[in-house]
C-alpha positions in Angstrom: 115.1 180.8 246.5 116.0 178.9 243.3 114.4 175.6 244.5 111.4 177.6 244.6 111.2 178.9 241.7 112.2 176.0 239.9 109.1 174.3 242.1 106.8 177.3 240.8 108.0 177.3 236.8 107.3 173.2 236.9 103.7 173.9 238.5 103.0 176.4 235.7 104.1 174.4 232.9 101.6 171.2 234.3 98.6 173.8 234.6 99.8 174.6 231.0 99.8 171.2 229.6 96.6 170.0 232.0 94.7 173.9 230.4 96.0 172.3 226.5 94.4 169.1 227.0 91.5 170.7 228.8 91.0 172.7 225.2 91.5 169.8 223.2 89.0 167.7 224.1 86.0 170.9 224.7 87.1 173.7 222.4 89.2 172.8 219.5 90.2 175.9 217.5 88.3 176.7 214.2 90.1 177.3 211.5 90.5 180.9 210.6 88.6 182.2 207.2 90.7 182.6 204.2 91.4 186.5 203.0 91.2 187.1 199.6 94.9 188.1 199.7 96.0 184.9 199.0 93.1 184.2 196.6 95.5 182.1 193.2 95.3 179.7 191.2 98.5 177.5 193.0 100.0 176.0 195.8 103.4 177.6 195.1 104.6 180.6 197.4 104.4 183.9 196.8 107.5 186.1 195.7 107.2 188.7 197.9 110.0 191.5 196.6 111.4 193.2 199.5 112.4 196.4 198.8 112.2 195.6 195.5 114.7 193.9 195.4 118.0 195.2 195.5 119.9 193.8 193.2 118.0 194.8 189.8 118.2 198.7 190.8 117.9 201.4 194.2 116.0 199.9 196.9 112.3 201.2 197.3 112.0 203.0 193.8 109.3 203.2 191.4 112.3 202.2 188.6 113.1 198.7 190.7 109.8 197.6 191.5 108.5 198.3 187.6 111.4 195.6 187.5 110.4 193.2 189.5 106.4 193.9 188.2 107.5 192.9 185.1 109.1 189.9 185.5 106.3 188.5 187.4 106.5 189.3 190.6 103.1 189.2 192.9 103.5 191.1 196.0 106.0 194.3 196.1 107.1 195.2 200.0 107.4 198.3 201.2 108.4 200.4 204.1 106.4 203.7 205.1 107.5 206.6 207.3 105.4 210.4 206.8 107.1 213.3 206.2 106.7 215.9 208.4 104.0 217.8 206.0 102.3 214.1 206.3 102.9 212.4 203.1 103.1 208.8 203.4 106.6 208.2 201.9 108.2 204.5 200.9 111.9 203.8 202.5 113.2 201.7 205.0 115.3 203.8 207.0 114.1 207.1 209.1 116.9 209.0 207.4 117.5 209.8 204.0 121.8 209.1 204.3 122.3 205.6 203.1 119.7 205.9 199.5 120.4 209.4 198.4 122.9 212.3 198.2 120.7 213.6 201.1 120.7 214.0 204.8 117.9 214.1 207.3 114.7 212.4 209.1 112.0 211.6 207.0 110.0 212.6 209.5 111.2 216.8 209.6 111.2 216.9 206.4 109.0 217.7 203.6 107.8 216.2 200.8 109.2 218.8 198.4 112.8 218.4 200.1 112.5 214.5 199.9 111.8 215.2 196.2 114.9 217.1 195.5 117.2 214.3 196.2 118.7 211.5 193.8 117.4 208.4 195.5 119.4 206.5 192.7 122.8 207.8 194.0 124.3 205.4 196.0 123.2 202.0 194.4 126.0 200.2 192.7 126.2 197.0 190.8 129.5 195.8 190.6 130.6 198.4 193.6 132.6 200.7 191.0 130.6 202.4 188.8 126.7 204.4 189.9 124.7 203.9 186.5 121.6 205.0 188.8 123.4 208.6 189.7 121.3 211.7 188.1 119.2 209.9 185.8 115.6 211.8 188.2 114.6 208.5 190.4 112.8 209.8 193.6 111.8 208.1 196.8 108.1 207.3 196.0 105.2 208.2 197.8 102.5 205.0 199.4 100.2 206.5 196.7 102.4 206.4 193.7 102.9 203.2 194.4 99.5 202.3 194.7 98.7 204.4 191.3 101.2 202.7 189.7 100.4 198.9 190.4 97.2 198.3 191.8 97.1 195.1 189.9 100.0 193.6 192.7 99.9 192.8 196.3 101.5 194.6 198.5 103.1 194.2 201.9 103.2 196.9 203.6 105.5 197.3 207.3 104.9 200.3 209.1 107.5 202.0 210.5 106.6 204.8 212.6 104.3 204.1 216.1 102.1 206.8 215.4 98.1 206.1 215.1 98.4 209.2 212.8 100.5 206.9 210.3 98.0 203.6 210.4 95.3 206.1 210.1 96.3 207.9 206.8 97.9 204.2 205.4 93.8 202.7 206.2 92.9 206.1 203.9 95.1 205.3 201.3 94.6 201.6 201.6 90.6 202.7 201.4 90.7 205.5 198.8 92.3 203.3 195.8 90.3 200.2 196.9 92.9 197.7 198.2 91.2 196.3 201.1 91.8 192.6 200.0 95.3 193.6 198.5 97.6 194.7 201.0 99.1 193.2 204.0 100.0 195.2 207.0 102.9 194.9 210.0 104.7 196.3 211.8 107.5 196.3 214.8 105.5 198.6 216.6 102.7 196.3 218.5 100.2 200.3 218.8 100.9 201.1 215.7 99.3 197.5 214.0 96.6 198.0 216.5 95.9 201.1 215.6 95.7 199.9 211.7 93.7 196.8 212.8 91.2 199.1 214.6 91.0 201.5 211.6 90.9 199.1 208.9 89.5 195.7 210.2 88.9 194.0 207.0 92.8 194.5 206.2 95.0 191.6 206.6 97.2 192.1 209.0 100.1 190.0 210.5 100.9 188.8 213.9 102.5 191.7 216.9 106.1 191.1 218.5 104.2 189.7 221.2 101.6 187.5 219.4 103.8 186.1 217.6 105.8 185.4 221.2 103.5 183.9 222.8 102.1 181.6 219.9 105.8 180.4 219.4 106.4 179.9 223.6 102.6 177.8 223.1 104.3 175.6 220.1 107.7 175.1 221.6 105.9 173.9 224.5 103.1 171.9 222.3 100.5 173.5 223.6 99.3 175.0 220.6 95.7 175.0 221.6 96.0 177.1 224.1 95.9 179.8 221.8 92.5 179.4 220.6 91.8 182.6 218.7 93.4 185.2 216.5 93.1 188.7 215.2 95.5 188.0 212.6 95.1 185.5 209.3 99.2 185.7 208.6 102.8 185.0 210.4 105.4 187.2 209.1 108.5 185.8 210.6 112.0 184.7 209.9 113.5 180.9 210.0 115.3 182.2 213.2 115.7 185.1 215.4 119.1 185.3 217.3 119.2 181.6 219.1 115.9 181.5 218.9 114.3 178.4 215.6 111.2 179.5 214.7 109.8 178.5 211.9 110.0 174.3 211.7 108.3 172.0 209.2 105.5 171.4 212.8 105.1 175.6 212.7 104.5 175.3 209.1 101.5 172.6 209.9 100.1 174.0 213.4 99.9 177.7 210.8 97.9 175.7 208.0 96.0 173.7 210.3 94.5 177.1 211.8 94.2 178.3 208.1 97.3 181.0 209.3 99.5 181.8 206.4 102.9 181.8 206.9 105.4 184.5 205.2 108.9 184.1 206.3 111.3 187.3 205.8 114.3 188.0 204.1 115.5 185.0 202.5 118.5 185.1 200.0 119.9 181.2 199.8 118.7 178.8 197.7 118.5 176.0 199.8 116.5 177.7 202.2 113.8 178.9 199.7 114.0 175.1 198.2 113.4 173.8 201.7 109.9 176.8 202.6 109.0 175.8 199.4 109.1 171.9 200.3 107.0 173.0 203.9 104.5 174.9 202.2 105.0 178.5 203.2 102.2 180.4 201.5 105.2 183.1 201.0 108.9 184.4 200.6 110.4 188.2 201.6 113.4 187.8 199.3 116.5 190.7 197.9 116.9 188.4 195.3 113.2 188.1 193.6 114.8 186.3 190.3 116.6 183.7 192.0 113.2 183.1 193.5 111.2 182.7 190.4 113.4 180.7 188.9 113.1 177.8 191.4 109.9 178.6 191.8 109.8 177.7 188.1 111.9 174.2 188.2 109.7 173.0 190.7 107.2 173.3 189.1 108.8 171.7 185.6 109.7 168.6 188.1 106.2 168.5 189.5 
């Protein structure tokens, strides 16, 4: 039985390899057109402030997003949930417990109930003091984020599998004319596909399934079998568990196809330097000030 499975596996690999050779000679993959999200005057990677940069203040709040915006960060990353009364809330967790002085699932709470909570309650710069308590800091809505930072770019993760949440986010992006300044991602493939259908002109990342297929073919050096893509950016970690996802050849393959490479969540300076060197298009980090400093050093060296 094991011998039969081994033979089948070898036959499959050989078939894929021959197919890749045929594709390479007959159908060379065409580079994708550039998306306006990446229109910039520099080859340096975008600095993407993960949840605004929790080292600077309470995560995913207008206060902290404003702090990093004033530092010059170009991209604000946020996660989206929907309240029971249909408002798009910016929050990483599905519950309010870790961030606020309240308790409960966002999907089971109203906007008014969430507004009554203190989103600065648990933030501490030193593990001992809580300077943001009772400062009027609340969890923001997507609409508030778009209104406050319309000159910035946004990376938005759909946390909900709901197609309605995807449609509501599309409507918010369109209402604020931010189609060229938003990139949407999700671990819920069905939610991301629903968003693509509703907002086809807005940048979306590869789904988890698309990443897996592309990575497997890349690892087998069968990249040419992936002849076309419905996405224009990979948003991936350097490593996923025991698997190495991003290496120099992966970056080269992405750029040959004009697929942008954004990598998360990078907080160590050596990894930041390496990603800058291999040409990553965006680096998501909890430490945006550190990344900004490193980019300034690289610019001076150049």
